[in-house]
Structures are given as C-alpha cells and as structure tokens.
C-alpha positions in Angstrom: -89.6 5.2 -152.1 -91.3 8.5 -152.9 -94.9 9.1 -152.2 -97.1 12.1 -153.3 -100.6 13.3 -153.0 -102.2 15.3 -155.8 -105.5 17.1 -156.3 -107.6 15.3 -158.9 -110.5 17.5 -160.1 -113.6 16.1 -162.0 -115.5 18.2 -164.5 -118.3 17.6 -167.0 -116.8 18.4 -170.3 -114.6 21.3 -169.1 -111.6 19.4 -168.0 -109.4 20.4 -171.0 -110.3 24.1 -170.8 -109.7 24.0 -167.0 -106.3 22.3 -167.4 -105.3 24.8 -170.1 -106.4 27.7 -167.8 -104.4 26.3 -164.9 -101.4 25.9 -167.2 -101.7 29.5 -168.3 -101.7 30.6 -164.6 -99.2 28.1 -163.0 -97.0 27.3 -166.0 -95.8 23.8 -166.9 -96.7 21.1 -169.3 -100.1 19.5 -169.9 -100.7 15.8 -170.8 -104.1 14.8 -171.9 -105.6 11.4 -172.7 -109.2 11.4 -174.0 -111.8 8.6 -173.8 -111.5 8.4 -177.5 -107.8 7.7 -177.2 -108.7 4.6 -175.2 -111.3 3.5 -177.7 -114.5 4.8 -176.1 -117.4 5.4 -178.5 -120.8 6.9 -177.9 -122.3 10.0 -176.2 -121.3 9.2 -172.6 -118.5 9.6 -172.1 -117.9 11.6 -175.2 -114.7 10.5 -177.1 -113.2 14.0 -176.9 -113.7 14.3 -173.2 -110.7 14.0 -170.9 -110.2 10.6 -169.4 -107.1 11.7 -167.6 -105.3 15.1 -167.7 -102.1 16.1 -165.9 -100.3 19.4 -165.3 -96.8 19.3 -163.9 -95.2 22.7 -163.2 -91.6 23.8 -162.9 -92.4 24.7 -159.3 -93.1 21.0 -158.5 -96.9 21.3 -158.5 -99.1 18.5 -159.9 -102.7 18.7 -160.8 -104.9 16.0 -162.4 -108.3 16.4 -164.1 -111.0 14.3 -165.7 -114.4 14.8 -167.3 -117.2 13.1 -165.4 -117.9 13.8 -161.8 -118.7 10.1 -161.3 -115.4 8.8 -162.7 -116.1 9.4 -166.3 -119.3 7.4 -166.7 -121.4 10.5 -167.4 -123.4 12.4 -164.9 -127.1 13.2 -164.4 -126.1 16.8 -163.6 -125.0 18.4 -166.9 -122.8 20.9 -165.0 -121.6 19.4 -161.8 -119.5 21.7 -159.7 -116.4 20.5 -157.9 -117.2 19.6 -154.3 -118.1 22.7 -152.3 -116.1 21.1 -149.4 -112.9 21.1 -151.5 -110.2 23.8 -151.6 -106.7 23.7 -153.1 -104.1 25.6 -151.0 -101.1 27.3 -152.5 -98.6 28.5 -150.0 -94.9 29.5 -149.6 -92.6 32.4 -149.2 -92.3 33.4 -152.9 -94.7 36.4 -152.6 -94.5 37.7 -156.2 -95.3 34.2 -157.6 -98.2 33.6 -155.2 -99.5 37.1 -155.9 -99.3 36.4 -159.7 -101.1 33.0 -159.3 -103.8 34.6 -157.2 -104.4 37.3 -159.8 -104.4 34.7 -162.6 -106.9 32.4 -160.8 -109.1 35.4 -160.1 -109.6 36.1 -163.9 -113.2 35.2 -164.6 -113.7 34.0 -161.1 -114.8 35.5 -157.8 -112.5 36.8 -155.1 -114.0 35.6 -151.9 -111.2 37.0 -149.7 -108.8 39.6 -151.1 -105.1 38.8 -150.9 -104.2 40.9 -147.9 -102.0 40.8 -144.8 -103.8 38.8 -142.1 -103.7 38.7 -138.3 -101.2 35.9 -138.4 -98.8 38.1 -140.4 -99.0 36.4 -143.8 -100.8 37.5 -147.0 -103.9 35.4 -147.5 -106.7 35.3 -150.1 -109.4 33.0 -151.3 -110.7 32.9 -154.9 -113.3 30.7 -156.6 -112.1 30.3 -160.1 -114.2 30.4 -163.3 -114.6 26.6 -163.1 -115.9 26.7 -159.5 -112.7 25.5 -157.8 -111.8 27.3 -154.6 -108.2 28.2 -154.1 -106.6 29.4 -150.8 -103.4 31.4 -151.3 -101.1 32.0 -148.3 -97.8 33.9 -148.8 -95.5 33.9 -145.8 -94.0 37.3 -145.1 -91.6 35.9 -142.5 -90.6 38.5 -140.0 -91.7 41.3 -142.3 
C-alpha cells in the first residue's frame, strides 16, 4: 500500500490563479473542480471558485488548492493569507531545476533569503511568492 502526504493550500478566490502560476513554475498538469461543477449556487462559495484543484508534476510533486480558508464555506476575511506558520520545502540535488524553480517562485514575490551557499554546504533560499506562500529551497551540492 502506498501512502503520500501533500500540501493543500487554501485561498480566497485566487486558487485557480495560484495553481496556474505553480504549474508555470513547476510544470505538470492541472485538474480543477469548481463549486459550480458540484451544483453550488449563490455568492459564498462562488460557483466559479475552486472546490478542489490538483497539480501533478513530471518530477513527482503534488500540490492541492481550494478557495475558502475555512474549507470553502466563505471567509470573514476577504483576503486570508496562507498560514504564516506554513512553508513548503523543495529539496534535492538537481541544482539547475531548483534554481529555476526558486527564480520562478520569486516572480512577483519577495525573496526573504537569497539562494546562496550556506554554512552546511548546500544552496538554500527562501521566497514568499505572490500569493503569500513561503517556499524553502535547498539544493544539495554534495561534496562540491
């Protein structure tokens, strides 16, 4: 039996744009089911908002998104940010790919820590993307 754990990010009306942005950076295929697809009517949740979105990449990454920080029932905050205690970590030894992803995630976001060689010998950087999601990128340089 196979088990997996996947990040599931909640937005307030920006889930589709966020998922398309992540696809443009990480590659892969997007699947989106809206509240309207499931018969929802009315302003909250809006029928065009994402009930469940999924990105699967050729590198084996999976990311899921939804609109509605409270599970899709609407939110009193019109622009809830993802939890400030949450980070998504990307790591490995494919340095060019991780550098490309870091640069892509940085577009329209804020580089908190530049992607640079660190005391532990790896390249590491931190970026908060344009949707408020914090990404930690660690590229192993091996014995380099």
